N, C-alpha and C positions, 0 to 999 in steps of 0.2 A: 199584488193584492189578491189575485185569483188563488194562488197557493195558500195564502193565509186564510182566506175564506174556506178553501177546501179542507184545511186542517180543522177548522171549526165544524164543518159539516160532518167530517168523520167522527169527531168526538161526540157530537150530538146524536149521530146514528147509533153509536155504541150505547149511549145513555138511554135512548129510546128502547132499544132491545132489552137492556137490563131492567128498565122500569116496568116493561111488560112482563118480564119473568117474575119480578117481585110482586106485581099486582095479581098475577094469575098462576101462582105456584102449584096449584092442583091440576093444571093442564099439562100432562107430561110431554105431549108432542110439541106444544108451544115452547115449553122450557128447553127441551132438547134442541129444537131448530133455532131458537133465538139465542141460545148460548153460543152456537157456532157463528151466528151473524155478529154478535157482540165481540167475540174474539177476533174475527176477521176485520171488523171496523176499527178495532184498536190497533191491529197490525197496519192498516192503511193510515191511521192517524200517525203512527210512528214513521212510516215511509214518507208521508207528506212533510212531516217535520224535518226529516233528513234533507229533503229538497230545500226547505227553508234555510236550514243550517248552511248548506252549500252556497247559498246566495247571501248569507249574512243577515237574514231577516229573522228578527226575534218574534216568537209567538206573543201575540198581543190581542187585547180585546177588540172586537168590531161591533158596531151597532148592527143589530139584526135587521135584514130586509123583511118586508111584510109577508113573504111567501109562506113559510112554515106556520107562522103565527096566524095568518089568515085561514089556512086549512084547519089548524087546530081549533080555531074559534067555531068551526062547524061541528065539532065533536059533541055528540049527544052524551049526557051524563049518566043516564040510567042504563043498567045492564039488561040484556046482553048487547044493547046498541053501542055502548061505550067500547067494548072489545072489538066489535065489528068495525066501527069507525077508526079506532086506533090502528087496526091492521090495514085497512084500506088507505088511510092517510099515509101511513108509513110506506105502503106499496107505491102510492103515487109519487112520493118524494124519491124513492129509489128508482122508479122508472124515469123520472125527470133527470136524476143524476146520471143514469145510463145514457140518456140522450145527450146531455151536455158534455159528459166526458168523451163521448164519441166525437162530438164536434171539436173539442179541444185536441183530441188525438189527430184528427184529420187536418186541422189548420195550424197546429203548433209548429213553429219554424225550427224548433230544437228537437232533432230526431230521438234522443234518449228520453226526453220528457214526453214526447208524443207516444213513444212505446209504453211508458209508464201509464199514461192515461188510457191507452188501449187495453192494457191488462186490467185496470180498475173498472173499465166499462163492462167487461165480461162479468165481474163480480157483482156489479150493481144490478145487472139483469137477473142474476141468480137470486139476489136478495129480494127483488120485486116478486119473483116467482114464489119464494118462501112465504112472503106476506099474503100473496094471493091464495096460495094453497091453504094457509091457516085460516084465512077469512072463509073459504069454502068448507073447511073442516068444522068450524064453529058456527057457521051461519047457513041459512037456506040459500041455495044458489040464485034463485030469482030475486030474493031480497038483496043479496050481495051485488048482483048486477045492477039493480035499480039504484042502490045507494052509491055504487061506484060512478054511475052516470051523473048523479047529483053532485058528488064531490069533484068530479072531473070538470063540470061546468064552473064550479067555484074556482078551481085551479086555473082554468083558462082565463077567467076574468082577472085573477091575481097576476098572471103572467103578461096580461096585455099592457100593464104599466111597468116600465123598466125602472129598476132601482138606479139612482144616479151614479153608483160606483159599480165596477164589474164584480159580479158574483156568480156562483155556480147556478143558482136557481132564479136569476133575473136577467 
């Protein structure tokens, strides 16, 4: 179940990066940095799907846990707040992925899979850094920090209730 959820997370992460590129095509730094993230997320998607194939698990739909939807519900609609919230929410999700993949790497009883998770953990930290850098590029640092605190409080509340099935973000 975790691998299947992980596959979904990687495809969603690539989609988020692509959506931001198409929403803000006149921001060259954002386009360049998120193009790299989208490509890497698609590579991760393929790698996770190879793990699924090895186990005979078909890619299938999953009901979404409330984590990402709960964060996205906090997104302000008016610009430039929408851009800032999009970057910060994406950064929080990447930071949480970093944390969770690190835990999976540490406690996974299968050494090869644990090593795979360890490698992905490093990528997730880099992705968080890119979203944080972009948020500070396009927003005032004090406002960025204030909004991040607000979104982090929402994230904490969302994580306090576990999803009934094992997931990367719950």
